[in-house]
N, C-alpha and C positions, 0 to 999 in steps of 0.2 A: 458568667459561668464558663463560657467558651475559653476565655483567657486563663481561667483557673485550670481547666482541663488540659489546655496546651502546656501549661507549666508542669503538670504531672507527667505528661507524655515525654516532655523534654528532659526532666530531671530524673524520672524513675522508669522510663520505658514502659509506661502504663498503657492499658487499653481501657477505654470507657465503655461500659455496657449500660444502656439505658433500660431500666426495668419499669415498665408502665403497668400499673395495676388498675387501669380504668379502660374498659373495652369500648367506651364511647369514641366516636369520631367527631371531628370538628376543630375549628381553629383555637379553641380555648382549652382543649383537653390535653392530657399528658403526652400522647403520641405526637401531636402537632408541635407542641412546645419542644419536645425532645428533638424532633427533626430540625427545628430552627436552630437550636443550640449546636447540634451536630454539624450543620452546614456552616456555622460560624467558626468552627475550629480550623486550625491550620492543617491538621492531619486527620482528615475525615476517615482515612483508611485505618486509623487507630481507635475507632469507635464502632459500636454496633447497637442496633435497636432490637431488643428481645421482642418476639411476637406480641402484638397488642391483644391481649385477652385477659379475662379475669383469672388471677392466680389466687388459690386459697392461701390463708395465712401460712400454713405449713409449706406450701410450694414456694412462696415468696421468701420465707426464712431459709429454705434450702438453696434457692438461687443466690440470695445475698450472702449466704455462708460460704459460697465459692469465691467470694471477692476478698481481696486483701484489705480494702477500705470501701466504705460506703459514704455517699454524700446525698443527703435528702434535701429536696427543695420544697417540701411541705412545711407548713407552719406547725409548731408543736401544739399538742393538745393542752388547753388551759382549763384547769378545774377551778371553778369559782366557789 
C-alpha cells in the first residue's frame, strides 16, 4: 500500500488522507495500521491521519466526497 501511495504522490502530486472509522485503539485496528502504512511511505509529509473517532455514515460520505479518489482496504461485503 505504501508503494502504491508513493506512486500517486510522485505521478499526481497527491496527498493521502487516512480515514479511520473505528475508534478502537490497538495494534490490529485501523489507526495503528494506517500509521504503519504512513511511516512506510517515502513522503510522510504528503499524508495525514484524520482524527480517530466514530464517523456517522453521512460524515464519512462527506469526508470521502472531498477526495478525488478513494482506496479501501476493507474486504467487500459478500451476500450468500
